N, C-alpha and C positions, 0 to 999 in steps of 0.2 A: 428377466436377462439382465436388465437394467442394476439389479442389485446385485447378482452375481460379478458383471465387471465392477463394479463398486467395491465389493468385496477385495478382489485381486487388485485393484487401485491403491486400497488402504493398505493391503499386505505389502505392494511395491515401495510405498511410500515410506512405511514404518522400517522395512528393510532396508532402504538405503539409507535412513536417517540412522539406524543401528549399527550400521556397517562404518559408517564416519565418527561413531559415538568414542568420547576419549576418557568413558567411564563406565563401561557395560553394567558391570557388578553395582553400580550406584545408581542408576534409574529405579525410581519408584513408580511401579506400574498403577497403584489406586489413584493418585491425582491424575494421570493420563486418562484413563479409563472414564473418569468422571467427566474430564474436558470434553472427550470425544462425544459422549452420550449429552453433554450440555450442546456441543457443536450441531448434533442432528436433531435436538428438541428446537432449538432457535432457528433452525433453516427449515423446520416444518412450520412452526408457527408464524415466520416472516413471508413464505411463499405460499403456504396452504392452509391460512386462515383468515377468516374477516379481521380479526384481532390485527394480524400481522399486515394486511392489505390496506388496514386504516390507518396505521402507523407509519407504513413506508410512505402512503398518500399525503399524511401530514408531514414528514419530511420531506418529500420530494416538492411539496407545492410551498412550504417555508423556502425553499432553497430558490424556487421559479421567481416568488416575491421579490426575493433578494436580489436576484439576477434584472428583474426588471426594472428596480431602482438604481442598480449600478449601469444600466443603459441609458439612465437620465445622465449620468455624468459623461458617459462615454460619448452618447450623441453631442452633447454640449463640447466636449475638446475637439472631437472630429467631426464637427460643421453637419451634423444630423445625418450621417452615411447610412447605419443603421436605422433611425426613426424613419426617413424619409423614403429610402431607396431599398429598404430591407437587404442590403448585400449581405453574402453570407462570406464573410470574413473570418478565418480562424483567429487571427490575433485579436481584432476586436470582439468579436462574440464570446470567444471561450476563454482566452488568457486575461483579458483586460478586467472582468469583472472580479480576479483574484485580487486587486487591488482594494476595492470595497469590502470584499468578505476578509482579508487581512485586517482592515481598520476597524470592522466589526469584533474581531477576537481580541485585539488591541483594547476596545472599550470593556470588554467581558474581564480581561486579565485587570485591567486598572481598578475595575469597581468589586474584585475579589471574587466574582461570582464563579470563572474556571477554574481557580486554584483550589477552590473550596470542592467543587464537582471531581476535579482529577485527584485529588488526595483522598476523598472517601471512596470512590470508586475503586481506585488502585488497593485501600487497604481490605474491603469486599474481595477482589481479585486474590488477595494474597491468603486469603482463607481457602480459596478454592483450588490455588495451584500450586500450593504448598512451598512456594518461592518467598523470598524475601520482600517486605515493603518498598524497598527501593525499585527492585525488578518490576512490580505490578504498578507504582506510580509512574515509573518511566514510559509504560507499554501504554497507558491510556493518555499520558502527557505527549507523546509521540505522535497520536493520532488527533491530537488537537493543535500543537504548537508546530509540528515538522520535525525533519529528520534530523537536522542539524541545530536546531533552534533548542531542543529538548534538553541538550547536555549543558546549556549554560544554566538550565534553572539547577541542576544537580554537581556544579563544577565542585563546590567544597569536598565531594566524595571520590570525583575522577581520580584524582592522585593515589587514594587509598585503597582501590579495588583490585582484588588480585583478576589475572586474566580472565579466570572463568565466568566472573561475575560481569566483567567490562563485557563479555562478548554476548551476554543474554541482554544487557542494556541494547548494545548494536543490534542484536537481532531483532529488537522490538521495532526499533527506529526504520529496519529495511522491510518489515512485513506490515507496517502500518502505512496511512497516508494521512496528511495534514488536514484539519478541516478546511482550510484556505482554497485548496484545489477541488473539494466534491464538489462542488456546486459546475466546476469544470467536466467534470467527469461526466456528470448527469446531461451535461449538453451533447455528450458523444455517444453513450450507451445507455441503456434502460436504467432510470434511477433505482427501481427495485433489486437489481443485480448488485449497485454500487452500496446500498446499505447491507444487503446481505453481506456482502465481501468483509465490510468493514466491521460486523458483529464476529463473523467466524475469524476472520484474521487475528483478532485480539486473542482468543484463546489458542487458534492455531500456531501463532508464533510461541507460545508458552510449551506446547504439546511437543514441537519438534526441537526446542531449545533444551526441553528436559529429556529427552533422548538423546541428543547430539553430545550437550554438555552438563552432564548430570551433576549435580552437587546438593547439599545442605547447608542454607546459612544459620549458623549457629545463633540462640537468642541475642545473644552480648553483641554479635556485628549485626544485627536486624534492626539499622539505625535509618532514618529518613530524615535527612537534611535540606529541605531546598533554598536554594539561593532566591533572597528578596530582591527584585528588581531595585535599580538606585532610583530614590526618589525624582520623580519629575513632574512637572504640570503636566494637566490634562491634555494641553496641544501639543507639549512637546513629545508626549508618548504619542499620540495620534498620526503628528507627522511621522514618527519613526516607524511606527507599523505601516502606515501608508506606502511608505519609502520601501520597505521589506517586501510589501506585496507587488509593488512595481519593478523591484530587483528579480523576484521569483519568476514573475511572467516575462522580462526580457530574457533571463538566463533559458527558460522553458522555449521560448521562442527562436533564441539562437543554438540551442542543441536540435531543437527540430529542422532547422533550417539544413546545418550541417548533416545529422545523421540520413535525415529523409535523402537528399542530395548524394550521400554517397553510398545508399542502397539502390538508388538508381544508378549510379555508376556501377556499382557491382552485377546489378541485374544485367546490364545492358553488355559489361565483359563476358559474364556467365552465358547468355544466350547467344552471343556471338562465336564463343569456343567450344560451348558443351551443347547448345542448342535448349538450357534449359536456364532460367533465372535462378538467381541466388536464393532469392525466397522460397522459389518453389524447391530446391535443393535442400532447403532447411526445413520446409515443410515434409518432406520424405522422412528428416533424422528424427523431428520431433513427433510424428505420427502416430508412433505407437505409445506415446506418453498422452497424447490427446485422445486414444481409443481407452486407455485404460481409465482416463477422469470420466469416460460416460459418453463420448463424443463419436457420433454413428462413424463406422470404417470407411464410406463415401465422403465423408466430409472431414476425414481426420487430417488429410494433407494440408488441406486451406487452413484449418484451425492451428496445425504445427506450425506452418509460417507465420502467423500471427503471434503466438505464444514465442517465436525464435526471433522474432523482431523485436517485442518486447525486452528479452533477454539480452539481447545486442545493443539495442538503444534506449529506448525507454516506453512506458506507457502509453503516452500521448500519440505516439507512431505507430504503435499497435492499435490503439483506438480508432484512430483517424482510417486505418486498412479495414477494422471492423466495421465502423460506420459505413464505408463504402459499398461493404457486402452486405451490410443489411438493408440499406437504400435500393440495391439491386434485387433484394429478394432471393439472394441464392444460397442462403442458411436455414436451416431449421430452428424454430424457436429454441429447441434444447440445447443446440449447438450455440447460438448465440447467448444463451445463461450461461452456461458451464464457462467459454472464454472469457465471457465478460467478468465473472467472478476472479476468475484467473488473472487479470489484467489490473486489477484494483490492488496494488502494491508498488514498493519503491525496489522491488527485485529485480537490479540491472548492472551491469558494468560500471556504469556511471556513478551509482550509489556509494559502491565500495570508497571511491574517492571523496565522496562528498564527506561521508560519515568519518573517514577519517583524518580528513582535513578538520572537521569540526573540532574532534577531540583533541587534536595535536595543535590547535591554537589555543586550547585551554590547559593542554599537559602534552610537551613533547613527546615524554617518554613513553604515555600510554598511547599517544597517536602511532606510535611505531609499532606498538603492540597489536593495535587493531589492522596497520595495512598487513602486517604477517599473517593474521587469519581471513584477510579480506575475502578469499575466494571461498571459504569455509563459509563465511557468512551469505554470500550469495548463494551457494548450494541449499542452506538451511531455508534460508528465506523463499527459495525457489520451490521446494518441498512443502514449505505453508500455503503457498499458491496452489500447489495442486491439491493439496489436502482438502482447502475450503471449496475447489470445484468440485471436488467428488463429492463432499458431504452435499453442497448445495443440486448435484447433479441428480441425487436421491427424490428429489420432491419438486424437479421440473419437468 
């Protein structure tokens, strides 16, 4: 039955993408089929084999160790709150480690390890997805640097890109998540689903973009120029990345305070007027999509509410809701896995402003272009999350 529902889900996802396509006759189906098969193979390897379990355990253990190191710095600054009282404070436990992870990313950038990895993984991807080197580089770089920072590395080419290629770059930035916050996700949802989503989204972004926004890059246009960072001393660079990590933590904290409070207010208003909370109402709206993703019908409304929370606010607010339900033991393992995979992306309304603002800061005209197709970006990125969740659901 799971396989039948998954097939229906795939038909719905591809059908919705096809309906929004701006060049249906240009769609190249061979790379699409290859990437969907690759997604299925990778999901199986990660979730149902000893090799996959081992790789996920190594990845998760590495981040757990890094978070323990981060705790040393947090405990020193905040008077030992975490170390002595074992207090559970979201800002300290989940967001503050982003500062340390950001510093590590800066070091790996500085010693040229990350640029090497990003460039050559991107080149391999370009052979698989049938797109350009720039698009493939951008997808990998987005998963490491972040959805706004990645555009700085290709700013030489931003002003030269036609709208269709610019869309693909922005779609990759919205469908992936930056490595600096992966540890924060692992503190809220099971690590194996975080890793699985990271891998599946990398291909899913190209699959959906190839349907919604198909084009062929000519050989003379397939050029990758990566902007070299300004020469800095090691400690200048380190200070910059530490501050960037701190800014991300503060921004996420501020957005959570605002969005969670607004949702609480809307829940109260809807409950008083309609006898049902705002999140419950959204749960009913999104429940059919949750069902075709493979979630049992008796849990589809609850899962739909979490999905809607992610779309309307951000993934952190949705993950906090999911964590509460996980701790309460009210959801099945299957639902937890599928919803967790769905949540690991930047597909929400606030990301439209973040990406458009990042591009506009580098090239005003192109920033306006991004703003015009912002809703289509969110539409595509949500389909990417659904696709990854459906594929993962086959093996949970």
